[in-house]
py3Dmol code that shows the C-alpha trace and the ligand (Angstrom):
import py3Dmol

protein = """\
ATOM      1  CA  MET A   1     102.770  32.695 208.569  1.00  0.00           C
ATOM      2  CA  VAL A   2      99.895  33.718 210.870  1.00  0.00           C
ATOM      3  CA  GLU A   3     101.075  31.735 213.860  1.00  0.00           C
ATOM      4  CA  ARG A   4     104.855  32.157 213.542  1.00  0.00           C
ATOM      5  CA  GLN A   5     105.150  35.657 212.224  1.00  0.00           C
ATOM      6  CA  LEU A   6     102.049  37.403 213.592  1.00  0.00           C
ATOM      7  CA  ALA A   7     100.448  35.783 216.630  1.00  0.00           C
ATOM      8  CA  ARG A   8     103.851  35.056 218.229  1.00  0.00           C
ATOM      9  CA  ARG A   9     104.658  38.725 217.960  1.00  0.00           C
ATOM     10  CA  ASP A  10     102.004  41.224 219.005  1.00  0.00           C
ATOM     11  CA  ILE A  11      99.184  40.821 216.505  1.00  0.00           C
ATOM     12  CA  ARG A  12      96.147  40.161 218.701  1.00  0.00           C
ATOM     13  CA  ASP A  13      93.196  41.397 216.626  1.00  0.00           C
ATOM     14  CA  ARG A  14      91.338  38.194 215.700  1.00  0.00           C
ATOM     15  CA  ARG A  15      89.818  39.702 212.555  1.00  0.00           C
ATOM     16  CA  VAL A  16      93.257  40.787 211.352  1.00  0.00           C
ATOM     17  CA  LEU A  17      94.744  37.351 212.038  1.00  0.00           C
ATOM     18  CA  ALA A  18      91.899  35.627 210.223  1.00  0.00           C
ATOM     19  CA  VAL A  19      92.133  37.861 207.125  1.00  0.00           C
ATOM     20  CA  MET A  20      95.935  37.518 207.012  1.00  0.00           C
ATOM     21  CA  GLY A  21      95.360  33.763 206.814  1.00  0.00           C
ATOM     22  CA  GLU A  22      92.872  34.093 203.982  1.00  0.00           C
ATOM     23  CA  VAL A  23      94.188  36.682 201.520  1.00  0.00           C
ATOM     24  CA  PRO A  24      96.405  34.890 198.920  1.00  0.00           C
ATOM     25  CA  ARG A  25      99.623  36.901 199.207  1.00  0.00           C
ATOM     26  CA  HIS A  26     101.256  34.852 196.426  1.00  0.00           C
ATOM     27  CA  ARG A  27      98.830  36.459 193.919  1.00  0.00           C
ATOM     28  CA  PHE A  28     100.286  39.892 194.661  1.00  0.00           C
ATOM     29  CA  VAL A  29     103.998  39.152 194.156  1.00  0.00           C
ATOM     30  CA  PRO A  30     105.824  38.872 190.819  1.00  0.00           C
ATOM     31  CA  ALA A  31     106.272  35.347 189.421  1.00  0.00           C
ATOM     32  CA  ALA A  32     109.952  35.278 190.398  1.00  0.00           C
ATOM     33  CA  GLU A  33     109.063  35.881 194.055  1.00  0.00           C
ATOM     34  CA  VAL A  34     106.162  33.450 194.477  1.00  0.00           C
ATOM     35  CA  ARG A  35     108.289  30.887 196.330  1.00  0.00           C
ATOM     36  CA  ASP A  36     109.031  33.497 199.008  1.00  0.00           C
ATOM     37  CA  ALA A  37     105.559  35.044 199.070  1.00  0.00           C
ATOM     38  CA  TYR A  38     104.865  34.022 202.695  1.00  0.00           C
ATOM     39  CA  SER A  39     108.379  34.601 204.058  1.00  0.00           C
ATOM     40  CA  ASP A  40     108.991  37.011 206.929  1.00  0.00           C
ATOM     41  CA  ALA A  41     110.338  39.796 204.719  1.00  0.00           C
ATOM     42  CA  PRO A  42     109.432  42.535 202.228  1.00  0.00           C
ATOM     43  CA  LEU A  43     109.819  41.547 198.542  1.00  0.00           C
ATOM     44  CA  PRO A  44     110.516  43.515 195.364  1.00  0.00           C
ATOM     45  CA  ILE A  45     107.493  44.172 193.128  1.00  0.00           C
ATOM     46  CA  GLY A  46     109.306  46.054 190.317  1.00  0.00           C
ATOM     47  CA  TYR A  47     109.787  49.760 189.582  1.00  0.00           C
ATOM     48  CA  GLY A  48     112.049  50.011 192.668  1.00  0.00           C
ATOM     49  CA  GLN A  49     109.096  49.323 195.007  1.00  0.00           C
ATOM     50  CA  THR A  50     108.266  46.631 197.567  1.00  0.00           C
ATOM     51  CA  ILE A  51     105.419  44.677 199.094  1.00  0.00           C
ATOM     52  CA  SER A  52     105.779  45.077 202.879  1.00  0.00           C
ATOM     53  CA  GLN A  53     106.647  42.256 205.263  1.00  0.00           C
ATOM     54  CA  PRO A  54     103.455  40.421 206.409  1.00  0.00           C
ATOM     55  CA  TYR A  55     104.035  41.505 210.023  1.00  0.00           C
ATOM     56  CA  ILE A  56     104.152  45.184 209.057  1.00  0.00           C
ATOM     57  CA  VAL A  57     100.954  44.857 206.996  1.00  0.00           C
ATOM     58  CA  ALA A  58      99.234  43.168 209.957  1.00  0.00           C
ATOM     59  CA  LEU A  59     100.559  45.705 212.482  1.00  0.00           C
ATOM     60  CA  MET A  60      99.497  48.723 210.447  1.00  0.00           C
ATOM     61  CA  THR A  61      96.064  47.168 209.887  1.00  0.00           C
ATOM     62  CA  GLN A  62      95.687  46.335 213.590  1.00  0.00           C
ATOM     63  CA  LEU A  63      96.571  49.931 214.546  1.00  0.00           C
ATOM     64  CA  LEU A  64      93.658  51.199 212.426  1.00  0.00           C
ATOM     65  CA  ALA A  65      91.263  49.329 214.775  1.00  0.00           C
ATOM     66  CA  LEU A  66      88.716  48.697 212.014  1.00  0.00           C
ATOM     67  CA  THR A  67      85.224  47.443 212.917  1.00  0.00           C
ATOM     68  CA  GLY A  68      83.810  46.881 209.418  1.00  0.00           C
ATOM     69  CA  GLU A  69      81.967  50.114 208.660  1.00  0.00           C
ATOM     70  CA  GLU A  70      84.842  52.404 207.722  1.00  0.00           C
ATOM     71  CA  LYS A  71      85.841  54.140 204.507  1.00  0.00           C
ATOM     72  CA  VAL A  72      89.619  53.776 204.412  1.00  0.00           C
ATOM     73  CA  LEU A  73      92.254  55.692 202.398  1.00  0.00           C
ATOM     74  CA  GLU A  74      95.448  53.854 201.543  1.00  0.00           C
ATOM     75  CA  VAL A  75      98.324  55.875 200.078  1.00  0.00           C
ATOM     76  CA  GLY A  76     100.754  53.658 198.118  1.00  0.00           C
ATOM     77  CA  THR A  77      98.805  50.779 196.533  1.00  0.00           C
ATOM     78  CA  GLY A  78     102.005  49.007 195.363  1.00  0.00           C
ATOM     79  CA  SER A  79     101.096  45.355 194.816  1.00  0.00           C
ATOM     80  CA  GLY A  80      97.526  45.811 196.135  1.00  0.00           C
ATOM     81  CA  TYR A  81      98.081  43.346 199.007  1.00  0.00           C
ATOM     82  CA  GLN A  82      97.513  45.781 201.882  1.00  0.00           C
ATOM     83  CA  ALA A  83      94.358  47.035 200.081  1.00  0.00           C
ATOM     84  CA  ALA A  84      93.135  43.437 199.806  1.00  0.00           C
ATOM     85  CA  VAL A  85      93.625  42.875 203.524  1.00  0.00           C
ATOM     86  CA  LEU A  86      91.819  46.117 204.343  1.00  0.00           C
ATOM     87  CA  SER A  87      88.980  45.285 201.950  1.00  0.00           C
ATOM     88  CA  ARG A  88      87.912  42.384 204.154  1.00  0.00           C
ATOM     89  CA  LEU A  89      87.877  44.497 207.313  1.00  0.00           C
ATOM     90  CA  CYS A  90      86.052  47.699 206.352  1.00  0.00           C
ATOM     91  CA  ARG A  91      83.249  48.958 204.091  1.00  0.00           C
ATOM     92  CA  SER A  92      85.385  50.432 201.281  1.00  0.00           C
ATOM     93  CA  VAL A  93      88.979  51.222 200.395  1.00  0.00           C
ATOM     94  CA  VAL A  94      90.213  54.135 198.297  1.00  0.00           C
ATOM     95  CA  SER A  95      93.829  53.392 197.335  1.00  0.00           C
ATOM     96  CA  VAL A  96      96.174  55.806 195.526  1.00  0.00           C
ATOM     97  CA  GLU A  97      99.346  54.826 193.636  1.00  0.00           C
ATOM     98  CA  ARG A  98     101.618  57.223 191.734  1.00  0.00           C
ATOM     99  CA  LEU A  99     103.087  54.632 189.345  1.00  0.00           C
ATOM    100  CA  ARG A 100     100.615  53.684 186.617  1.00  0.00           C
ATOM    101  CA  PRO A 101     101.890  50.122 185.907  1.00  0.00           C
ATOM    102  CA  LEU A 102     101.581  49.206 189.596  1.00  0.00           C
ATOM    103  CA  ALA A 103      98.122  50.762 189.840  1.00  0.00           C
ATOM    104  CA  GLU A 104      96.988  48.809 186.769  1.00  0.00           C
ATOM    105  CA  ARG A 105      98.445  45.507 188.008  1.00  0.00           C
ATOM    106  CA  ALA A 106      96.878  45.922 191.461  1.00  0.00           C
ATOM    107  CA  ARG A 107      93.486  46.823 189.928  1.00  0.00           C
ATOM    108  CA  LYS A 108      93.596  43.679 187.786  1.00  0.00           C
ATOM    109  CA  ILE A 109      94.461  41.274 190.641  1.00  0.00           C
ATOM    110  CA  LEU A 110      91.956  42.829 193.054  1.00  0.00           C
ATOM    111  CA  GLY A 111      89.303  42.517 190.316  1.00  0.00           C
ATOM    112  CA  GLU A 112      90.181  38.854 189.724  1.00  0.00           C
ATOM    113  CA  LEU A 113      89.800  38.162 193.437  1.00  0.00           C
ATOM    114  CA  GLY A 114      86.414  39.897 193.498  1.00  0.00           C
ATOM    115  CA  MET A 115      87.524  42.573 195.931  1.00  0.00           C
ATOM    116  CA  ASP A 116      85.178  45.117 194.436  1.00  0.00           C
ATOM    117  CA  ASN A 117      84.984  47.432 197.455  1.00  0.00           C
ATOM    118  CA  VAL A 118      88.518  48.681 196.565  1.00  0.00           C
ATOM    119  CA  THR A 119      89.037  51.562 194.119  1.00  0.00           C
ATOM    120  CA  VAL A 120      92.582  52.151 192.885  1.00  0.00           C
ATOM    121  CA  HIS A 121      93.410  55.662 191.643  1.00  0.00           C
ATOM    122  CA  GLU A 122      96.588  56.910 189.969  1.00  0.00           C
ATOM    123  CA  GLY A 123      97.936  60.115 191.449  1.00  0.00           C
ATOM    124  CA  ASP A 124      99.895  61.835 194.178  1.00  0.00           C
ATOM    125  CA  GLY A 125      98.479  60.399 197.394  1.00  0.00           C
ATOM    126  CA  SER A 126     100.565  62.798 199.507  1.00  0.00           C
ATOM    127  CA  LYS A 127      97.659  65.164 198.790  1.00  0.00           C
ATOM    128  CA  GLY A 128      95.222  62.504 199.993  1.00  0.00           C
ATOM    129  CA  TRP A 129      92.136  62.035 197.864  1.00  0.00           C
ATOM    130  CA  PRO A 130      89.919  65.058 198.637  1.00  0.00           C
ATOM    131  CA  GLN A 131      87.160  63.958 196.241  1.00  0.00           C
ATOM    132  CA  GLU A 132      86.213  61.173 198.661  1.00  0.00           C
ATOM    133  CA  ALA A 133      87.201  62.662 202.027  1.00  0.00           C
ATOM    134  CA  PRO A 134      86.670  62.460 204.937  1.00  0.00           C
ATOM    135  CA  PHE A 135      88.084  59.015 205.716  1.00  0.00           C
ATOM    136  CA  ASP A 136      87.487  57.022 208.890  1.00  0.00           C
ATOM    137  CA  ALA A 137      91.029  55.637 208.659  1.00  0.00           C
ATOM    138  CA  ILE A 138      94.127  56.436 206.612  1.00  0.00           C
ATOM    139  CA  VAL A 139      97.181  54.208 206.122  1.00  0.00           C
ATOM    140  CA  VAL A 140     100.280  55.386 204.293  1.00  0.00           C
ATOM    141  CA  THR A 141     102.718  52.745 203.044  1.00  0.00           C
ATOM    142  CA  ALA A 142     105.540  55.043 201.882  1.00  0.00           C
ATOM    143  CA  ALA A 143     107.512  57.443 204.077  1.00  0.00           C
ATOM    144  CA  PRO A 144     107.456  61.272 203.902  1.00  0.00           C
ATOM    145  CA  PRO A 145     109.847  63.425 205.946  1.00  0.00           C
ATOM    146  CA  ARG A 146     106.873  65.000 207.727  1.00  0.00           C
ATOM    147  CA  LEU A 147     103.180  64.264 208.130  1.00  0.00           C
ATOM    148  CA  PRO A 148     101.417  65.604 204.987  1.00  0.00           C
ATOM    149  CA  PRO A 149      98.872  68.241 206.193  1.00  0.00           C
ATOM    150  CA  PRO A 150      96.146  67.190 203.654  1.00  0.00           C
ATOM    151  CA  LEU A 151      96.034  63.717 205.197  1.00  0.00           C
ATOM    152  CA  LEU A 152      95.253  65.164 208.621  1.00  0.00           C
ATOM    153  CA  ASP A 153      92.622  67.434 207.066  1.00  0.00           C
ATOM    154  CA  GLN A 154      90.960  64.428 205.419  1.00  0.00           C
ATOM    155  CA  LEU A 155      90.790  62.278 208.569  1.00  0.00           C
ATOM    156  CA  ALA A 156      87.312  62.122 210.090  1.00  0.00           C
ATOM    157  CA  GLU A 157      86.716  62.754 213.780  1.00  0.00           C
ATOM    158  CA  GLY A 158      87.242  59.505 215.655  1.00  0.00           C
ATOM    159  CA  GLY A 159      89.556  58.318 212.864  1.00  0.00           C
ATOM    160  CA  ARG A 160      93.062  56.840 212.967  1.00  0.00           C
ATOM    161  CA  LEU A 161      96.048  57.578 210.723  1.00  0.00           C
ATOM    162  CA  VAL A 162      99.035  55.198 210.511  1.00  0.00           C
ATOM    163  CA  ILE A 163     102.114  56.411 208.689  1.00  0.00           C
ATOM    164  CA  PRO A 164     105.927  55.967 208.676  1.00  0.00           C
ATOM    165  CA  VAL A 165     107.438  59.459 209.106  1.00  0.00           C
ATOM    166  CA  GLY A 166     110.832  61.137 209.146  1.00  0.00           C
ATOM    167  CA  ALA A 167     113.869  60.083 207.206  1.00  0.00           C
ATOM    168  CA  PRO A 168     116.322  58.500 207.724  1.00  0.00           C
ATOM    169  CA  GLY A 169     115.258  56.117 210.536  1.00  0.00           C
ATOM    170  CA  TRP A 170     111.491  56.405 210.115  1.00  0.00           C
ATOM    171  CA  GLN A 171     109.147  55.782 212.962  1.00  0.00           C
ATOM    172  CA  LEU A 172     105.755  54.279 212.495  1.00  0.00           C
ATOM    173  CA  LEU A 173     103.357  56.906 213.820  1.00  0.00           C
ATOM    174  CA  GLU A 174      99.819  56.202 215.032  1.00  0.00           C
ATOM    175  CA  LEU A 175      97.611  59.276 215.218  1.00  0.00           C
ATOM    176  CA  HIS A 176      94.065  59.418 216.632  1.00  0.00           C
ATOM    177  CA  ARG A 177      91.701  62.275 215.875  1.00  0.00           C
ATOM    178  CA  LYS A 178      89.245  62.309 218.751  1.00  0.00           C
ATOM    179  CA  GLU A 179      85.628  63.456 218.635  1.00  0.00           C
ATOM    180  CA  GLY A 180      85.884  67.257 218.756  1.00  0.00           C
ATOM    181  CA  GLY A 181      88.962  67.266 216.535  1.00  0.00           C
ATOM    182  CA  GLU A 182      91.781  67.088 219.109  1.00  0.00           C
ATOM    183  CA  THR A 183      94.611  64.716 218.078  1.00  0.00           C
ATOM    184  CA  SER A 184      96.970  62.470 219.978  1.00  0.00           C
ATOM    185  CA  SER A 185      99.837  60.463 218.542  1.00  0.00           C
ATOM    186  CA  ARG A 186     102.531  57.997 219.490  1.00  0.00           C
ATOM    187  CA  GLN A 187     105.554  56.435 217.881  1.00  0.00           C
ATOM    188  CA  VAL A 188     105.076  52.691 217.565  1.00  0.00           C
ATOM    189  CA  ILE A 189     108.314  51.112 216.232  1.00  0.00           C
ATOM    190  CA  PRO A 190     111.200  52.039 213.928  1.00  0.00           C
ATOM    191  CA  VAL A 191     110.465  50.892 210.354  1.00  0.00           C
ATOM    192  CA  SER A 192     112.006  51.003 206.911  1.00  0.00           C
ATOM    193  CA  PHE A 193     109.927  52.151 203.916  1.00  0.00           C
ATOM    194  CA  VAL A 194     110.345  53.430 200.357  1.00  0.00           C
ATOM    195  CA  PRO A 195     109.932  57.233 200.172  1.00  0.00           C
ATOM    196  CA  LEU A 196     106.597  58.951 199.638  1.00  0.00           C
ATOM    197  CA  VAL A 197     107.290  60.915 196.439  1.00  0.00           C
ATOM    198  CA  GLY A 198     105.134  63.935 195.766  1.00  0.00           C
ATOM    199  CA  ARG A 199     103.961  67.418 196.746  1.00  0.00           C
ATOM    200  CA  HIS A 200     103.980  66.643 200.498  1.00  0.00           C
ATOM    201  CA  GLY A 201     106.736  64.047 200.422  1.00  0.00           C
ATOM    202  CA  ILE A 202     110.103  63.818 198.634  1.00  0.00           C
ATOM    203  CA  PRO A 203     110.098  65.890 195.431  1.00  0.00           C
ATOM    204  CA  PRO A 204     110.002  63.711 192.268  1.00  0.00           C
ATOM    205  CA  GLU A 205     113.266  63.557 190.274  1.00  0.00           C
ATOM    206  CA  GLY A 206     113.698  66.510 187.937  1.00  0.00           C
ATOM    207  CA  HIS A 207     111.757  68.867 190.246  1.00  0.00           C
TER     208      HIS A 207
END
"""
ligand_1 = """\
27
SAM
N 100.896 48.809 200.269
C 101.735 48.189 199.293
C 101.513 46.735 199.146
O 100.676 46.170 199.847
O 102.139 46.146 198.271
C 103.198 48.480 199.526
C 103.563 49.778 199.018
S 105.188 50.150 198.654
C 106.035 49.889 200.146
C 104.969 51.919 198.549
C 104.191 52.397 197.346
O 103.931 53.760 197.509
C 104.954 52.239 196.028
O 104.199 51.483 195.130
C 105.119 53.667 195.549
O 105.098 53.812 194.147
C 103.968 54.361 196.237
N 104.060 55.810 196.363
C 105.140 56.570 196.654
N 104.803 57.870 196.713
C 103.475 57.939 196.428
C 102.526 59.007 196.340
N 102.871 60.277 196.540
N 101.252 58.692 196.055
C 100.856 57.389 195.858
N 101.716 56.350 195.908
C 102.991 56.616 196.215
"""
view = py3Dmol.view(width=600, height=400)
view.addModel(protein, "pdb")
view.setStyle({"model": 0}, {"cartoon": {"style": "trace"}})
view.addModel(ligand_1, "xyz")
view.setStyle({"model": 1}, {"stick": {}})
view.zoomTo()
view.show()
């Protein structure tokens, strides 16, 4: 997976490549998908949600440019796989998932793997997680129509935010908040993601 799917594309960060080779992706997929756990594709994880393709996980992680000291916010825990990858590359991970069964499952697997610098919360991550802000890096793994303002507010100076934005035909956006507060951003590649459902995303059904 690392050589064929990541290094042959544009994943160059050696720490990211090493961690992608170490984290057991098969532990994060449902039993019915284990055979395909390392294939070059997203997979269903139940409740209409997906675990992202390995390349997209690696790319989003690489764009965060982590050095090992950061406190990272992940919005959209899903299977817990992205959180597991992050956990090996930064100081701590705060991950937020709106669907309780997924949050519980991810918490259990991360605990079994001893990844105890990850905290999984249930809630609407489109509001970020103000209790623990600011964050040195923020990664969002579900797509809102627009960048949720609370996420920008909770990004520390010098921090990076990676998020798929704008539907349909989302673009992966990389945003850098420089020292002094000024921001710059660029569109990286077109991507496909499940919607970010919540106050600063797509309204939940029945609202
Ligand atoms: N990072 C995940 C992984 O490694 O498996 C993939 C996440 S999946 C593509 C997107 C997740 O975002 C889903 O589990 C979905 O329930 C969650 N989600 C959607 N809207 C959310 C919100 N407002 N707050 C938190 N989680 C949300």
